[in-house]
C-alpha positions as CSV (number, residue, x, y, z in Angstrom):
1,M,43.6,-34.8,-30.4
2,K,41.2,-37.5,-29.6
3,M,42.3,-37.4,-25.9
4,K,41.5,-33.7,-25.8
5,N,38.1,-34.2,-27.3
6,W,37.4,-37.0,-24.8
7,R,38.4,-34.7,-21.9
8,A,36.2,-31.9,-23.2
9,D,33.2,-34.2,-23.6
10,A,33.8,-35.6,-20.1
11,Q,34.0,-32.1,-18.6
12,A,30.8,-31.1,-20.4
13,L,29.0,-34.2,-19.2
14,L,30.2,-33.4,-15.6
15,F,28.6,-30.0,-15.8
16,L,25.4,-31.5,-17.3
17,L,25.2,-34.3,-14.8
18,P,23.2,-32.4,-12.1
19,F,20.6,-31.3,-14.6
20,L,20.4,-34.8,-16.2
21,I,19.9,-36.4,-12.8
22,V,17.1,-34.0,-11.8
23,Y,15.5,-34.2,-15.3
24,G,15.6,-38.0,-15.2
25,L,14.1,-38.2,-11.7
26,F,11.3,-35.7,-12.1
27,T,10.5,-36.0,-15.8
28,I,11.7,-39.3,-17.4
29,W,11.0,-41.6,-14.5
30,P,7.5,-40.3,-13.9
31,M,6.7,-40.9,-17.6
32,F,7.7,-44.5,-17.4
33,K,5.9,-44.9,-14.0
34,G,2.8,-43.4,-15.6
35,V,2.8,-46.0,-18.4
36,E,3.1,-48.7,-15.7
37,M,0.1,-47.3,-13.9
38,T,-2.1,-47.7,-17.0
39,F,-1.9,-51.5,-16.7
40,Y,-3.1,-51.6,-13.0
41,K,-6.0,-50.8,-10.8
42,W,-4.1,-48.0,-8.9
43,T,-5.5,-46.0,-6.0
44,L,-4.1,-43.1,-4.1
45,I,-2.9,-45.5,-1.5
46,R,-1.3,-48.3,-3.4
47,K,-1.1,-50.4,-6.5
48,M,-3.9,-53.0,-6.8
49,E,-4.4,-55.8,-9.2
50,F,-3.0,-56.1,-12.7
51,L,-5.6,-55.2,-15.4
52,G,-3.5,-55.6,-18.6
53,W,-5.1,-53.7,-21.5
54,D,-8.5,-53.3,-19.8
55,N,-8.0,-49.6,-19.1
56,Y,-7.1,-48.9,-22.7
57,S,-10.2,-50.8,-24.1
58,K,-12.4,-49.1,-21.5
59,V,-11.1,-45.5,-22.4
60,L,-11.8,-46.1,-26.1
61,Q,-15.4,-46.9,-25.3
62,D,-16.0,-44.4,-22.5
63,R,-18.6,-41.8,-23.6
64,E,-17.5,-39.4,-20.9
65,V,-14.0,-39.4,-22.2
66,W,-15.0,-38.5,-25.7
67,E,-17.5,-35.9,-24.5
68,A,-14.7,-34.3,-22.5
69,L,-12.3,-34.4,-25.5
70,G,-15.1,-32.8,-27.5
71,H,-15.4,-30.0,-25.0
72,S,-11.6,-29.5,-25.2
73,L,-11.8,-29.4,-29.0
74,I,-14.6,-26.8,-28.8
75,F,-12.3,-24.7,-26.6
76,V,-9.4,-25.1,-29.1
77,V,-11.7,-24.0,-32.0
78,L,-13.0,-21.0,-30.1
79,T,-9.7,-19.7,-28.8
80,T,-7.0,-20.6,-31.3
81,P,-8.2,-18.6,-34.4
82,T,-9.4,-15.7,-32.2
83,M,-6.1,-15.6,-30.4
84,L,-4.1,-15.3,-33.7
85,V,-6.3,-12.5,-35.0
86,L,-6.3,-10.6,-31.7
87,S,-2.6,-11.1,-31.2
88,I,-1.7,-9.8,-34.7
89,S,-4.1,-6.9,-34.4
90,L,-2.7,-5.8,-31.0
91,A,0.8,-6.1,-32.3
92,L,0.0,-3.9,-35.3
93,I,-1.6,-1.3,-33.0
94,A,1.4,-1.3,-30.6
95,N,3.9,-1.0,-33.4
96,R,2.5,2.2,-34.8
97,K,4.4,5.4,-34.0
98,S,2.3,7.1,-31.4
99,V,2.4,9.0,-28.1
100,L,0.5,6.0,-26.6
101,Q,2.8,3.4,-28.0
102,K,4.4,2.5,-24.6
103,F,0.9,2.6,-23.0
104,Y,-0.5,0.1,-25.6
105,R,2.4,-2.3,-25.1
106,S,2.1,-2.2,-21.3
107,I,-1.7,-2.6,-21.2
108,F,-1.8,-5.4,-23.7
109,F,0.9,-7.4,-21.8
110,I,0.0,-6.8,-18.2
111,P,-2.9,-9.3,-17.9
112,S,-0.5,-12.2,-18.8
113,V,1.5,-11.6,-15.5
114,L,-1.6,-12.5,-13.5
115,S,-2.1,-16.0,-12.1
116,V,-4.8,-18.1,-13.6
117,A,-6.7,-18.0,-10.3
118,V,-6.7,-14.1,-10.2
119,A,-7.8,-13.9,-13.9
120,S,-10.6,-16.4,-13.4
121,Y,-12.0,-14.7,-10.2
122,L,-11.9,-11.4,-12.0
123,G,-13.9,-13.0,-14.8
124,L,-16.4,-14.3,-12.3
125,F,-16.8,-10.8,-10.8
126,V,-17.2,-9.2,-14.2
127,F,-19.8,-11.7,-15.5
128,Q,-21.9,-12.5,-12.4
129,P,-25.6,-11.5,-12.5
130,Y,-27.1,-8.6,-10.6
131,T,-23.8,-7.1,-9.4
132,G,-21.4,-8.0,-12.3
133,L,-19.7,-5.3,-14.4
134,V,-21.1,-6.5,-17.7
135,N,-24.7,-6.7,-16.6
136,S,-24.4,-3.4,-14.8
137,V,-23.1,-1.7,-18.0
138,L,-25.8,-3.2,-20.1
139,H,-28.4,-1.9,-17.6
140,L,-26.7,1.5,-17.6
141,I,-26.9,1.9,-21.4
142,H,-30.4,0.4,-21.5
143,L,-29.5,-2.6,-23.7
144,L,-30.8,-4.8,-20.9
145,P,-34.1,-4.1,-19.2
146,G,-33.9,-3.3,-15.5
147,D,-35.8,-6.4,-14.4
148,T,-33.8,-8.7,-16.6
149,E,-30.5,-10.4,-15.9
150,I,-28.2,-12.5,-18.1
151,F,-27.0,-15.6,-16.3
152,W,-23.7,-16.0,-18.2
153,L,-22.6,-19.2,-16.4
154,T,-25.8,-21.2,-16.4
155,E,-26.2,-21.5,-20.1
156,T,-23.7,-23.6,-22.1
157,R,-23.2,-21.2,-25.0
158,L,-22.8,-18.1,-22.8
159,A,-20.5,-20.1,-20.5
160,W,-18.2,-20.9,-23.4
161,I,-18.2,-17.2,-24.4
162,V,-17.2,-16.2,-20.9
163,I,-14.4,-18.8,-20.7
164,T,-13.1,-17.8,-24.1
165,L,-13.1,-14.1,-23.3
166,I,-11.3,-14.6,-19.9
167,T,-8.7,-16.9,-21.5
168,L,-8.0,-14.5,-24.4
169,W,-7.7,-11.5,-22.1
170,W,-5.4,-13.4,-19.8
171,T,-3.1,-15.1,-22.3
172,V,-2.9,-12.8,-25.3
173,G,0.0,-10.8,-23.9
174,F,2.6,-13.5,-24.5
175,N,1.5,-14.1,-28.1
176,F,1.2,-10.4,-28.7
177,I,4.9,-9.9,-27.7
178,L,6.0,-12.7,-30.1
179,H,4.1,-11.1,-33.0
180,L,5.3,-7.6,-32.1
181,S,8.9,-8.8,-32.1
182,A,8.4,-10.4,-35.5
183,I,6.9,-7.3,-36.9
184,Q,9.8,-5.2,-35.7
185,E,12.2,-7.6,-37.5
186,I,10.7,-6.7,-40.9
187,P,13.1,-4.3,-42.7
188,D,11.6,-0.8,-43.2
189,E,13.2,-0.8,-46.7
190,I,10.6,-3.3,-47.9
191,Y,7.7,-1.1,-46.8
192,E,9.4,2.0,-48.4
193,A,9.9,0.2,-51.7
194,A,6.3,-1.0,-51.6
195,R,5.0,2.6,-51.0
196,L,7.1,3.8,-54.0
197,D,5.4,1.2,-56.1
198,G,2.1,2.5,-55.0
199,A,1.1,-0.2,-52.6
200,G,-1.5,0.8,-49.9
201,D,-1.6,-0.2,-46.2
202,R,-4.0,-3.1,-46.9
203,Q,-1.8,-4.5,-49.7
204,M,1.4,-4.2,-47.6
205,F,-0.3,-6.0,-44.7
206,W,-1.4,-9.0,-46.9
207,R,1.7,-9.1,-49.1
208,I,4.5,-8.2,-46.7
209,T,3.5,-8.3,-43.0
210,L,1.5,-11.6,-43.0
211,P,4.1,-13.6,-45.0
212,Y,6.9,-12.4,-42.7
213,L,4.8,-13.3,-39.7
214,A,4.0,-16.8,-41.0
215,P,6.8,-18.7,-39.2
216,I,6.1,-17.3,-35.8
217,T,2.3,-17.6,-36.4
218,K,2.8,-21.4,-37.1
219,T,4.7,-21.8,-33.8
220,I,2.0,-19.8,-31.9
221,T,-0.7,-21.9,-33.5
222,M,0.8,-25.2,-32.3
223,L,1.5,-23.8,-28.8
224,Q,-2.0,-22.5,-28.6
225,I,-3.6,-25.8,-29.7
226,I,-1.5,-27.7,-27.1
227,A,-2.3,-25.2,-24.3
228,S,-6.0,-25.2,-25.2
229,F,-6.2,-28.9,-25.1
230,K,-4.6,-28.8,-21.6
231,V,-7.1,-26.2,-20.3
232,F,-8.3,-26.8,-16.8
233,M,-8.0,-24.2,-14.1
234,Q,-10.0,-21.3,-15.5
235,I,-12.9,-23.6,-16.5
236,Y,-12.7,-25.3,-13.1
237,I,-12.9,-22.0,-11.3
238,V,-15.4,-20.2,-13.5
239,T,-18.0,-23.0,-14.3
240,G,-16.7,-26.1,-12.5
241,G,-17.3,-27.9,-15.8
242,G,-21.0,-27.0,-15.8
243,P,-23.7,-26.5,-16.5
244,L,-24.3,-30.3,-16.3
245,D,-20.7,-31.0,-17.4
246,S,-21.2,-29.3,-20.7
247,T,-17.9,-27.4,-20.4
248,R,-15.9,-30.0,-18.7
249,P,-12.5,-30.6,-20.5
250,I,-10.5,-33.7,-20.6
251,I,-8.0,-32.5,-18.0
252,Q,-10.8,-31.9,-15.5
253,L,-12.2,-35.4,-16.1
254,I,-8.7,-36.8,-15.6
255,Y,-8.4,-34.9,-12.3
256,Q,-11.8,-36.1,-11.1
257,T,-11.1,-39.7,-12.0
258,G,-7.7,-39.8,-10.3
259,F,-8.2,-37.7,-7.2
260,K,-12.0,-37.8,-6.6
261,S,-12.9,-41.3,-7.9
262,N,-9.6,-42.7,-6.5
263,D,-8.6,-44.4,-9.8
264,L,-5.2,-43.2,-10.8
265,G,-4.6,-46.1,-13.3
266,Y,-7.6,-45.1,-15.4
267,A,-6.7,-41.4,-15.1
268,A,-3.2,-42.1,-16.3
269,T,-4.7,-44.0,-19.3
270,M,-6.8,-40.9,-20.2
271,S,-3.6,-38.8,-19.9
272,Y,-1.7,-40.9,-22.3
273,L,-4.6,-40.8,-24.8
274,L,-4.4,-37.0,-24.7
275,F,-0.6,-37.3,-25.0
276,V,-1.0,-39.4,-28.2
277,I,-3.5,-36.9,-29.7
278,L,-1.2,-34.0,-29.0
279,L,1.8,-35.9,-30.4
280,V,-0.1,-36.7,-33.6
281,L,-1.2,-33.0,-34.0
282,S,2.4,-31.8,-33.4
283,A,3.8,-34.3,-35.9
284,L,1.1,-33.4,-38.5
285,Q,1.9,-29.7,-38.2
286,Y,5.7,-30.4,-38.4
287,W,5.1,-32.4,-41.6
288,M,2.9,-29.7,-43.1
289,N,5.5,-27.0,-42.3
290,N,8.3,-29.0,-43.8
291,R,6.2,-29.8,-46.9
292,K,5.4,-26.2,-47.5
293,G,9.1,-25.3,-47.0
294,A,10.1,-27.9,-49.5
295,D,7.5,-26.7,-52.0
296,M,8.8,-23.1,-51.7
């Protein structure tokens, strides 16, 4: 019996070996190499002198690093709650029995198949002054005087609004599908019993739908927080981190430090600082979810 188990394990390992080799070479080994880089002055060309813990002490005192982390946090705060509300709302609309049901599902999901570059350049076209769609519509309905233009990307608050709207439009489709699937898993008998007891639509939403959506909503929340902290390309294309670096996230600072300032060692140190922050957030949410589950 033990010999058969050993042979089965050996056969399974043989099938897994190609994946393990590729995963080790392209995921595990770069992680260890990245840790090594943090202890050196490392350029794009070669490894320079050993610095010890200097990069770590420097990153903790670097004002630019904490400002960039603050900008990433602003993006998380702007997008995560809004994404959850929008995703649930769209899922409720698309779940209703209607002639337009298939149309709703298609139109809500289609933007998510676009690349980040396409979505970002569409956003630039829509929000640019003089010829942009938003300003043109505002002129058309006389909410904006004809001799006035809104420069969406040159004011920090407006720039954050534009980045948030572009990101929500582009990424809501994936979360919408998850929420829609979860809604469809709720048994109809529960709603029928609630209606017999005299419950209205609002009561059923708060007492039935939301509690059933809680597990997937927790997952989406964590995924959204991690994705928002890693935001880079849409901000880089739309604002370039401006005006005056007021929207520059931590990933853009890492990119600029590593590939423009030619300091891969310090860029790797910032990357691992972000990794620790995300690890702590993930562990905190995991602990909170388990605690709530134990209390129930």
